Residue frames as a rotation matrix with the C-alpha (Angstrom) as fourth column:
GLN 1
-0.570 0.054 -0.820 140.36
-0.715 -0.523 0.463 61.00
-0.404 0.850 0.337 91.09
PRO 2
-0.251 0.540 0.803 137.39
0.181 0.841 -0.510 58.71
-0.951 0.017 -0.309 90.44
GLN 3
-0.982 -0.078 0.170 136.41
0.172 -0.026 0.985 58.05
-0.072 0.997 0.039 86.86
LEU 4
-0.224 0.968 0.116 132.74
0.429 -0.009 0.903 58.04
0.875 0.252 -0.413 87.80
VAL 5
-0.973 -0.020 0.229 130.88
-0.178 -0.562 -0.808 60.13
0.145 -0.827 0.543 90.35
GLU 6
-0.316 0.900 -0.301 127.69
0.749 0.431 0.503 59.05
0.582 -0.066 -0.810 92.09
SER 7
-0.959 0.115 0.258 125.32
-0.242 -0.806 -0.540 61.48
0.146 -0.580 0.801 93.74
GLY 8
-0.227 0.974 -0.007 121.82
-0.566 -0.126 0.815 61.56
0.793 0.189 0.580 95.17
GLY 9
-0.280 0.088 -0.956 122.20
0.572 0.815 -0.093 59.34
0.771 -0.573 -0.279 98.20
GLY 10
-0.508 0.124 0.852 120.87
-0.594 -0.767 -0.242 60.27
0.624 -0.629 0.464 101.59
LEU 11
-0.972 0.234 0.003 118.67
0.130 0.546 -0.827 59.31
-0.195 -0.804 -0.562 104.49
VAL 12
-0.461 0.882 -0.101 115.03
-0.675 -0.274 0.685 58.46
0.577 0.384 0.721 103.80
GLN 13
-0.319 0.472 0.822 112.25
-0.730 0.430 -0.531 56.69
-0.604 -0.769 0.207 105.61
SER 14
-0.785 0.112 0.609 110.91
0.300 0.929 0.215 53.33
-0.542 0.352 -0.763 104.53
GLY 15
0.217 0.894 0.391 108.64
0.809 0.060 -0.585 53.79
-0.547 0.443 -0.710 101.53
GLY 16
0.494 -0.087 -0.865 110.44
-0.203 -0.979 -0.018 56.87
-0.845 0.184 -0.502 100.30
SER 17
0.837 -0.161 0.524 112.29
0.547 0.298 -0.782 57.51
-0.030 0.941 0.338 97.07
LEU 18
0.217 -0.804 -0.554 115.69
-0.157 -0.589 0.793 58.62
-0.963 -0.086 -0.254 95.89
ARG 19
0.990 -0.052 0.128 117.23
0.136 0.192 -0.972 59.14
0.026 0.980 0.197 92.48
LEU 20
0.287 -0.957 -0.038 120.89
0.241 0.034 0.970 58.38
-0.927 -0.287 0.241 92.12
SER 21
0.948 -0.083 -0.307 122.99
-0.315 -0.381 -0.869 59.84
-0.045 0.921 -0.387 89.34
CYS 22
0.332 -0.877 0.346 126.22
0.499 0.475 0.725 58.59
-0.800 -0.068 0.596 87.82
THR 23
0.960 -0.075 -0.268 128.39
-0.251 -0.648 -0.719 60.82
-0.120 0.758 -0.641 85.69
ALA 24
0.495 -0.845 0.201 131.72
0.869 0.482 -0.111 60.29
-0.003 0.230 0.973 83.97
SER 25
0.571 -0.306 -0.762 134.32
0.221 -0.837 0.501 62.87
-0.791 -0.454 -0.410 84.81
GLU 26
-0.094 -0.791 -0.605 136.75
-0.575 -0.453 0.681 62.45
-0.813 0.412 -0.412 81.93
PHE 27
-0.967 -0.215 0.134 135.27
-0.011 0.564 0.826 60.16
-0.253 0.798 -0.548 79.31
ALA 28
-0.466 0.822 -0.328 132.19
-0.827 -0.273 0.492 59.66
0.315 0.500 0.807 77.19
LEU 29
-0.603 0.255 0.756 129.92
-0.465 0.658 -0.593 57.42
-0.649 -0.709 -0.278 79.20
HIS 30
0.383 0.865 -0.325 127.64
-0.781 0.115 -0.614 56.78
-0.493 0.489 0.720 76.23
TYR 31
-0.070 -0.478 -0.876 130.14
-0.809 0.541 -0.231 54.25
0.584 0.692 -0.424 74.90
TYR 32
-0.877 -0.481 0.009 129.80
-0.355 0.633 -0.688 52.15
0.325 -0.606 -0.726 78.03
ASN 33
0.177 0.824 -0.538 127.43
0.198 0.505 0.840 49.73
0.964 -0.255 -0.074 79.60
VAL 34
-0.509 -0.302 0.806 126.79
-0.601 -0.546 -0.584 50.70
0.617 -0.781 0.097 83.21
GLY 35
-0.047 0.457 -0.888 126.05
0.530 0.765 0.365 48.63
0.847 -0.454 -0.278 86.25
TRP 36
0.139 0.132 0.982 124.81
-0.756 -0.627 0.191 49.70
0.640 -0.768 0.013 89.65
PHE 37
-0.146 -0.261 -0.954 126.13
0.421 0.856 -0.298 47.80
0.895 -0.445 -0.015 92.64
ARG 38
0.464 0.231 0.855 125.64
-0.628 -0.595 0.502 48.12
0.625 -0.770 -0.131 96.35
GLN 39
-0.289 -0.584 -0.759 127.45
0.315 0.691 -0.651 46.92
0.904 -0.427 -0.015 99.41
ALA 40
0.707 0.545 0.451 125.96
-0.333 -0.307 0.892 46.77
0.624 -0.780 -0.035 102.87
PRO 41
-0.040 -0.756 0.654 128.09
-0.989 -0.064 -0.135 46.36
0.144 -0.652 -0.744 105.98
GLY 42
-0.324 -0.215 0.921 129.26
-0.572 0.820 -0.010 42.77
-0.754 -0.530 -0.388 106.32
LYS 43
0.572 0.599 0.560 127.90
0.128 0.609 -0.783 41.75
-0.810 0.519 0.271 102.93
ASP 44
-0.401 -0.674 0.620 129.37
0.714 0.194 0.672 41.12
-0.574 0.713 0.404 99.50
ARG 45
-0.657 0.142 -0.740 129.05
-0.456 -0.856 0.241 43.65
-0.600 0.496 0.628 96.74
GLU 46
-0.253 0.746 0.616 125.77
0.530 0.639 -0.557 42.99
-0.809 0.186 -0.557 94.97
GLY 47
-0.961 0.012 0.276 124.68
0.250 -0.391 0.886 43.78
0.118 0.921 0.372 91.44
VAL 48
-0.478 0.802 -0.358 121.54
0.120 -0.345 -0.931 45.92
-0.870 -0.488 0.069 91.52
SER 49
0.694 0.719 -0.038 120.85
0.131 -0.178 -0.975 47.03
-0.708 0.672 -0.218 87.97
TYR 50
-0.474 -0.815 0.334 122.34
0.456 0.097 0.885 47.30
-0.753 0.572 0.326 84.51
ILE 51
0.701 0.637 -0.320 121.82
0.000 -0.449 -0.894 49.38
-0.713 0.626 -0.315 81.42
SER 52
0.217 -0.602 0.768 123.42
0.930 0.367 0.025 48.99
-0.297 0.709 0.640 78.02
SER 53
-0.707 -0.659 -0.256 125.24
0.558 -0.742 0.371 51.82
-0.434 0.120 0.893 76.32
THR 54
-0.823 0.448 0.350 122.22
0.094 -0.500 0.861 52.77
0.561 0.741 0.369 74.23
GLY 55
-0.659 0.617 0.430 119.71
-0.690 -0.270 -0.671 52.15
-0.298 -0.739 0.604 76.99
GLY 56
-0.134 0.646 -0.751 118.13
-0.822 0.351 0.449 49.37
0.554 0.677 0.484 74.96
THR 57
0.097 0.103 -0.990 118.77
0.289 0.949 0.127 46.68
0.952 -0.299 0.062 77.54
THR 58
-0.180 -0.132 0.975 118.09
-0.855 -0.469 -0.221 46.92
0.486 -0.873 -0.028 81.25
ASP 59
0.083 0.204 -0.975 118.10
0.264 0.939 0.219 44.37
0.961 -0.276 0.024 84.02
TYR 60
0.107 0.084 0.991 117.59
-0.832 -0.537 0.136 44.25
0.544 -0.839 0.013 87.77
ALA 61
-0.945 -0.312 -0.093 118.28
-0.174 0.724 -0.667 42.09
0.276 -0.615 -0.739 90.73
ASP 62
-0.313 0.879 -0.361 115.18
0.545 0.477 0.689 40.23
0.778 0.020 -0.628 91.87
SER 63
-0.331 0.127 -0.935 115.26
0.929 -0.129 -0.347 42.12
-0.165 -0.983 -0.075 95.15
VAL 64
-0.629 0.028 -0.777 114.64
0.080 -0.992 -0.100 45.47
-0.773 -0.125 0.622 93.44
LYS 65
-0.886 0.330 0.326 112.45
0.376 0.099 0.921 44.57
0.272 0.939 -0.212 90.45
GLY 66
0.080 0.991 0.104 109.34
0.817 -0.125 0.563 46.67
0.571 0.040 -0.820 90.33
ARG 67
0.685 0.127 -0.717 110.83
0.631 -0.597 0.497 49.27
-0.365 -0.792 -0.489 92.66
PHE 68
-0.071 -0.814 -0.576 113.98
0.041 -0.579 0.814 50.52
-0.997 0.034 0.074 90.91
THR 69
0.864 0.283 0.416 114.31
0.429 0.018 -0.903 51.88
-0.263 0.959 -0.106 87.40
VAL 70
-0.177 -0.962 -0.208 117.58
0.434 -0.265 0.861 52.48
-0.883 0.062 0.464 85.58
SER 71
0.839 0.394 0.375 117.78
0.514 -0.351 -0.782 54.99
-0.176 0.849 -0.497 82.76
ARG 72
-0.234 -0.944 -0.231 120.29
0.732 -0.327 0.597 57.17
-0.639 -0.029 0.768 81.02
ASP 73
0.923 0.330 -0.196 120.59
0.140 -0.764 -0.630 60.46
-0.358 0.554 -0.752 79.24
ASN 74
0.278 -0.891 0.360 123.60
0.924 0.350 0.153 60.15
-0.262 0.290 0.920 77.01
ALA 75
0.377 -0.097 0.921 123.39
0.465 -0.840 -0.280 63.79
0.801 0.534 -0.272 75.99
LYS 76
0.727 -0.081 0.682 124.09
-0.556 -0.652 0.515 64.61
0.403 -0.754 -0.519 79.64
ASN 77
-0.205 -0.864 -0.460 126.63
-0.360 0.504 -0.785 61.81
0.910 0.005 -0.414 80.04
THR 78
-0.577 0.129 0.806 124.57
-0.816 -0.053 -0.575 60.56
-0.032 -0.990 0.136 82.97
VAL 79
-0.460 0.471 -0.753 123.00
0.128 0.874 0.469 57.31
0.879 0.119 -0.462 84.16
TYR 80
-0.318 0.475 0.821 120.22
-0.874 -0.482 -0.060 57.31
0.367 -0.737 0.568 86.75
LEU 81
-0.725 0.263 -0.636 118.81
0.385 0.921 -0.058 54.88
0.571 -0.287 -0.769 89.24
GLN 82
-0.250 0.751 0.610 115.32
-0.729 -0.561 0.392 55.79
0.637 -0.347 0.688 90.41
MET 83
-0.838 -0.107 -0.535 114.66
0.255 0.790 -0.558 54.03
0.482 -0.604 -0.635 93.70
ASN 84
-0.191 0.870 0.455 111.07
-0.717 -0.440 0.540 53.85
0.670 -0.223 0.708 94.91
SER 85
0.780 0.623 -0.061 109.40
-0.385 0.554 0.739 52.08
0.494 -0.552 0.671 97.81
LEU 86
-0.178 -0.982 -0.059 112.69
-0.477 0.138 -0.868 51.92
0.861 -0.126 -0.493 99.63
LYS 87
0.848 0.367 -0.382 113.15
0.073 0.633 0.771 49.37
0.525 -0.682 0.510 102.37
PRO 88
0.714 -0.614 0.336 115.63
-0.593 -0.277 0.756 49.25
-0.371 -0.739 -0.562 105.25
GLU 89
0.445 -0.553 0.704 117.34
0.360 0.830 0.425 46.33
-0.820 0.064 0.569 103.53
ASP 90
0.769 -0.191 0.610 118.22
0.556 -0.273 -0.785 48.69
0.317 0.943 -0.104 100.66
THR 91
0.886 -0.463 -0.009 120.62
-0.374 -0.726 0.577 50.48
-0.274 -0.509 -0.816 102.99
ALA 92
0.467 -0.782 0.411 124.08
0.787 0.580 0.210 50.30
-0.403 0.226 0.887 101.46
VAL 93
-0.164 -0.563 -0.810 126.77
-0.296 -0.755 0.585 52.22
-0.941 0.335 -0.043 99.67
TYR 94
0.722 0.499 0.479 125.74
0.341 0.345 -0.874 52.38
-0.602 0.795 0.079 96.03
TYR 95
-0.335 -0.898 -0.286 128.30
-0.099 -0.268 0.958 52.37
-0.937 0.349 0.001 93.24
CYS 96
0.883 0.424 -0.201 128.10
-0.270 0.108 -0.957 52.78
-0.384 0.899 0.210 89.51
ALA 97
-0.163 -0.930 0.329 130.58
-0.093 0.347 0.933 51.07
-0.982 0.121 -0.143 87.24
ALA 98
0.585 0.311 -0.749 131.27
-0.697 -0.279 -0.661 51.06
-0.414 0.909 0.054 83.51
ARG 99
-0.253 -0.655 0.712 132.43
0.050 0.726 0.686 48.47
-0.966 0.209 -0.151 81.03
LEU 100
-0.410 0.054 -0.910 132.68
-0.886 -0.261 0.384 48.05
-0.217 0.964 0.155 77.30
LEU 101
-0.994 0.020 -0.109 131.88
-0.002 0.980 0.199 44.36
0.111 0.198 -0.974 77.51
THR 102
-0.193 0.977 0.087 128.28
-0.981 -0.194 0.000 43.45
0.017 -0.086 0.996 76.92
GLY 103
-0.702 0.013 -0.712 126.40
-0.146 0.976 0.162 40.22
0.697 0.218 -0.683 77.42
SER 104
0.270 0.929 -0.253 123.88
0.023 0.256 0.966 38.42
0.963 -0.267 0.048 79.53
THR 105
0.362 -0.236 -0.902 126.09
0.908 0.306 0.285 38.32
0.209 -0.922 0.325 82.62
TRP 106
0.178 -0.230 0.957 126.48
0.133 -0.958 -0.255 41.71
0.975 0.173 -0.140 84.27
THR 107
0.902 0.386 0.196 126.66
-0.139 -0.170 0.976 41.01
0.410 -0.907 -0.099 87.98
LEU 108
0.515 -0.791 -0.330 130.40
0.856 0.491 0.158 40.42
0.037 -0.364 0.931 88.30
PRO 109
0.861 -0.167 -0.480 132.27
0.011 -0.938 0.346 43.45
-0.508 -0.303 -0.806 89.65
GLN 110
-0.053 -0.991 0.125 135.53
0.196 0.112 0.974 42.28
-0.979 0.076 0.188 88.09
ASP 111
-0.055 0.103 0.993 134.09
0.983 0.179 0.036 42.85
-0.174 0.978 -0.111 84.63
PHE 112
0.860 0.409 0.305 133.82
0.445 -0.894 -0.056 46.59
0.250 0.184 -0.951 85.28
ALA 113
-0.029 -0.998 0.064 136.98
0.893 -0.055 -0.446 48.64
0.449 0.044 0.893 84.96
SER 114
-0.719 -0.186 0.670 135.76
0.042 -0.973 -0.226 52.09
0.694 -0.135 0.707 86.00
TRP 115
-0.034 0.652 -0.757 134.08
0.925 0.308 0.224 52.84
0.379 -0.693 -0.614 89.32
GLY 116
0.257 0.173 0.951 132.82
-0.179 -0.958 0.223 55.72
0.950 -0.227 -0.215 91.33
GLN 117
-0.746 -0.598 0.293 133.51
-0.329 -0.052 -0.943 56.38
0.579 -0.800 -0.157 94.99
GLY 118
-0.507 0.655 -0.560 130.02
0.744 0.661 0.099 55.38
0.435 -0.367 -0.823 96.08
THR 119
-0.560 0.427 0.710 127.11
-0.512 -0.852 0.109 57.22
0.651 -0.303 0.696 97.65
GLN 120
-0.990 0.132 -0.056 125.47
0.121 0.566 -0.815 56.23
-0.076 -0.814 -0.576 100.92
VAL 121
-0.253 0.967 0.028 121.80
-0.440 -0.140 0.887 55.31
0.862 0.212 0.461 100.94
THR 122
-0.996 -0.017 -0.092 120.24
0.077 0.410 -0.909 54.83
0.053 -0.912 -0.407 104.35
VAL 123
-0.250 0.968 -0.016 116.61
-0.261 -0.052 0.964 53.79
0.932 0.245 0.266 104.77
SER 124
-0.912 -0.037 0.409 115.13
-0.410 0.034 -0.911 54.01
0.020 -0.999 -0.047 108.23
SER 125
-0.662 0.693 -0.285 112.20
0.597 0.717 0.360 51.95
0.454 0.068 -0.888 109.44
């Protein structure tokens, strides 16, 4: 019974694009700041992107800047991650997570109380 649900993952070739979606199943996501994280096999969970509750603040890991864009449509209770120019090193399970806390630090998973089950993104060379 995940609080958040990710969708949109899949298998793409290097250079391709995917758009991930994150929806809240039982609460109003528009109250929450949302982070995107990913975890590749054998690696720590990594912060990818962040968007404030209003969408007024966004941030990205250096590894995805210029390629990924986070956005949200609060009327649809949905947050998106547009992923362009995908690389094999982007291969991971992608998670969205929600928190009420705001601030300059957003990359710590422990600050996020609600998580989805993850969606697999695989980028082939």
